C-alpha positions in Angstrom: 81.8 102.8 105.6 81.8 106.0 103.6 84.7 106.1 101.2 85.9 109.2 99.3 87.8 107.9 96.3 90.0 110.4 94.4 91.2 108.6 91.2 91.0 108.6 87.5 87.9 107.7 85.5 87.6 105.9 82.1 84.3 105.4 80.2 85.5 102.2 78.6 87.1 99.5 80.7 88.1 99.4 84.3 90.9 101.4 85.9 91.0 103.9 88.7 87.6 104.7 90.0 86.1 102.8 87.2 87.7 99.7 88.8 87.4 100.6 92.5 83.9 101.9 92.9 81.8 98.9 92.0 83.6 96.3 94.1 83.5 98.6 97.1 79.7 99.2 96.5 79.2 95.4 96.1 80.8 95.0 99.5 78.1 97.3 100.9 80.1 100.5 101.3 79.0 104.0 100.2 81.5 105.4 97.7 81.9 109.0 96.6 84.1 109.2 93.6 86.1 112.3 92.6 87.9 112.1 89.3 91.4 113.2 88.5 91.2 112.5 84.8 88.2 111.8 82.5 89.5 109.6 79.7 87.8 107.4 77.1 90.0 104.4 78.1 93.2 103.7 79.9 96.4 104.9 78.4 97.8 101.4 77.8 96.0 101.5 74.5 98.3 104.2 73.3 95.4 106.4 72.2 92.6 108.0 74.2 90.2 110.9 74.3 89.6 113.3 77.2 91.8 115.2 79.5 93.2 115.6 83.0 91.1 117.4 85.5 92.6 120.5 87.1 93.3 120.5 90.8 91.1 123.6 91.2 88.1 121.6 89.9 88.9 118.7 92.2 89.0 121.2 95.1 85.8 122.8 94.0 84.0 119.4 94.0 85.4 118.6 97.5 84.2 122.1 98.6 80.7 121.3 97.3 80.6 118.0 99.2 81.7 119.8 102.3 78.8 122.2 101.9 76.5 119.2 102.0 78.1 118.0 105.2 79.6 115.0 103.5 83.2 115.4 104.5 82.3 114.9 108.2 80.8 111.5 107.3 83.9 110.2 105.4 85.5 107.1 107.1 88.2 106.5 104.5 89.9 108.7 101.8 91.4 106.6 99.0 93.6 108.1 96.3 95.1 106.5 93.2 96.3 107.8 89.8 96.7 111.5 90.0 97.0 112.7 86.4 98.8 116.0 87.1 101.4 117.0 89.7 99.0 119.7 91.1 96.5 117.1 92.3 98.7 116.2 95.3 97.9 119.4 97.1 94.2 118.9 96.5 94.3 115.4 97.9 96.4 116.4 101.0 94.1 119.3 101.7 91.1 117.0 101.5 92.6 114.5 103.8 93.4 117.2 106.3 89.8 118.5 106.2 88.3 115.0 106.6 90.5 114.2 109.5 89.8 117.5 111.2 86.1 116.7 111.0 86.5 113.0 111.8 89.7 112.1 113.7 89.0 108.4 113.2 89.1 108.7 109.4 92.1 107.1 107.6 93.8 107.8 104.3 94.9 105.1 101.8 97.3 106.1 99.1 97.8 103.8 96.1 101.1 105.5 94.9 100.5 104.8 91.2 103.8 105.4 89.3 104.6 102.4 87.1 105.7 98.8 87.3 108.8 96.7 86.7 107.8 95.9 83.1 106.9 99.4 81.9 108.8 101.6 84.2 107.3 104.9 85.3 104.3 106.1 83.3 103.2 109.2 85.2 104.2 112.9 85.1 107.9 113.0 86.1 107.1 115.2 89.1 104.6 112.8 90.6 107.0 110.1 92.0 108.9 112.7 94.1 105.7 114.3 95.3 104.4 110.9 96.4 107.6 110.0 98.2 108.2 113.3 100.0 104.7 114.6 100.7 101.7 112.2 100.0 102.9 108.9 101.3 104.1 110.3 104.6 100.5 111.6 105.2 98.9 108.2 104.5 97.8 105.6 107.0 97.9 102.8 104.5 99.9 102.6 101.3 99.5 100.0 98.6 102.5 100.1 96.2 103.6 97.3 93.9 107.2 96.0 94.5 108.6 98.4 91.9 106.9 101.4 93.4 108.0 100.3 96.9 111.6 100.4 95.9 111.3 104.0 94.7 109.4 105.2 97.8 112.0 103.6 100.1 115.0 104.8 98.0 116.4 101.3 98.1 116.3 97.9 96.3 113.2 95.7 96.9 113.9 92.4 95.1 114.4 89.7 97.7 112.0 89.1 100.6 114.5 90.6 103.1 115.1 93.7 101.0 111.4 94.1 100.4 110.7 93.9 104.1 113.5 96.5 104.7 111.9 98.8 102.1 108.5 98.4 103.8 110.1 99.4 107.2 111.7 102.4 105.5 108.4 103.6 104.1 106.6 103.0 107.4 109.2 105.1 109.2 108.0 108.1 107.1 104.5 107.9 108.4 102.2 105.1 107.1 101.0 102.6 109.7 100.4 99.8 107.2 101.7 98.7 103.8 100.3 96.3 101.2 102.9 95.3 98.6 101.4 93.9 95.4 103.1 92.0 92.5 105.9 90.7 94.7 108.5 88.6 92.7 111.3 87.2 94.9 114.0 84.8 93.7 113.0 82.1 96.2 109.3 82.1 95.4 107.7 79.0 93.9 108.1 78.9 90.1 105.0 80.2 88.3 103.7 82.1 91.4 103.2 85.7 92.5 103.0 87.0 96.0 101.5 89.8 98.1 102.8 91.1 101.4 100.9 92.9 104.1 102.7 94.6 107.0 101.6 96.6 110.0 102.7 97.0 113.7 101.3 93.6 114.5 103.3 91.6 112.0 104.0 90.8 108.3 102.1 88.2 106.2 102.9 86.8 102.8 100.5 85.1 100.5 101.3 83.1 97.3 99.0 82.4 94.3 99.6 81.0 90.8 100.7 83.7 88.4 98.3 84.1 85.5 100.3 84.9 82.4 98.7 88.1 81.1 98.6 91.8 81.9 95.4 93.1 83.5 95.2 96.9 83.6 93.3 98.1 86.7 94.0 95.0 88.8 96.2 97.1 91.2 93.3 99.6 91.6 90.8 96.8 92.5 93.4 95.3 94.9 93.9 98.6 96.7 90.2 99.2 97.0 89.4 95.7 98.4 92.3 95.6 100.8 91.4 99.1 102.0 87.8 98.1 102.6 88.7 94.9 104.5 91.5 96.4 106.5 90.0 99.7 107.4 87.0 98.1 109.3 89.5 96.8 111.9 92.5 99.1 111.3 95.6 98.0 113.1 93.9 95.3 115.2 95.8 92.0 115.5 95.0 89.8 112.6 93.4 92.5 110.5 96.2 92.6 108.0 96.2 88.9 107.5 92.5 88.6 107.2 92.3 91.5 104.7 95.2 90.0 102.7 93.5 86.6 102.5 90.1 88.0 101.5 91.6 90.4 98.9 93.8 87.7 97.4 90.9 85.2 97.0 88.7 87.9 95.3 91.5 89.1 93.0 92.5 85.6 91.9 89.0 84.8 90.9 88.6 88.1 89.1 91.9 87.6 87.2 91.1 83.9 86.5 87.7 84.9 85.0 89.3 87.7 83.0 92.0 85.4 81.6 89.4 82.7 80.7 87.3 85.3 78.8 90.1 86.3 76.5 89.2 89.9 77.0 91.7 92.7 77.6 89.5 94.5 80.2 88.8 93.2 83.7 85.6 91.2 83.9 84.7 93.4 86.9 80.9 93.0 86.8 80.9 89.3 85.9 83.1 88.5 88.9 81.0 90.5 91.4 80.2 87.5 93.6 83.9 87.0 94.1 84.2 90.2 96.1 81.5 89.1 98.6 81.8 85.3 98.7 85.0 84.1 97.0 85.2 80.3 96.7 89.0 80.4 96.6 91.2 80.6 99.7 94.9 81.3 100.0 96.4 81.1 103.5 98.8 83.9 104.4 101.9 82.9 106.4 103.4 85.1 109.0 107.0 85.9 108.2 107.7 88.4 111.0 
């Protein structure tokens, strides 16, 4: 597949496109990255160099790609951290252009806003833009449980309320939802879950929870799930298969990173885990 990925870039470490591009390439996909910010490192360090990229520059890059005929070849548009509130228009315009040229193309939105531990860490205008304009235009969205609750405008804490929130988001437009970092009261102690839902059903997978914070893990998860799911978009079993493959790869990546003692994802060192993970976690159908 040809994947146009509109996300942030950091020179040191792995978040945004700096986390998503290599795993997608390792899976054999062509990836064309467009950056929304150009930073020295992710903002979790508290200090960084660089700046956000203007929406006009993003649009100019997309225009240049279109002049080469590239937009007609795009199978998937993937977007993540947007940097500024004006990037939404550039992303939506790009998605519309790609779909006009290739009606079979799909759009994955990773609605990066924040998490339950840190709260929202983006421009205050971005969450509303994501909920009202960007997410409804997406085919697949990949929020964490905290972001899902905001997008749905309702609590997402138990499994039932999380499923209800997924249904509310899908009612606005998306055909599939992956929910990451799911913590429900009835889950096994010391575990974490992911939930994948589309028109064919809902599947939940459970893994041990590794006790550390890994910036960029959501970006890799969104990229891997997008790659696995988009090849068979909406077909029966595609959500389950994509969920299981993504979970196995991510567990091995996080396990390797935790064992290394490093703060940044061991993205390159774990590359075989994207293609041939040794781990397997069976997803169970819950609806």
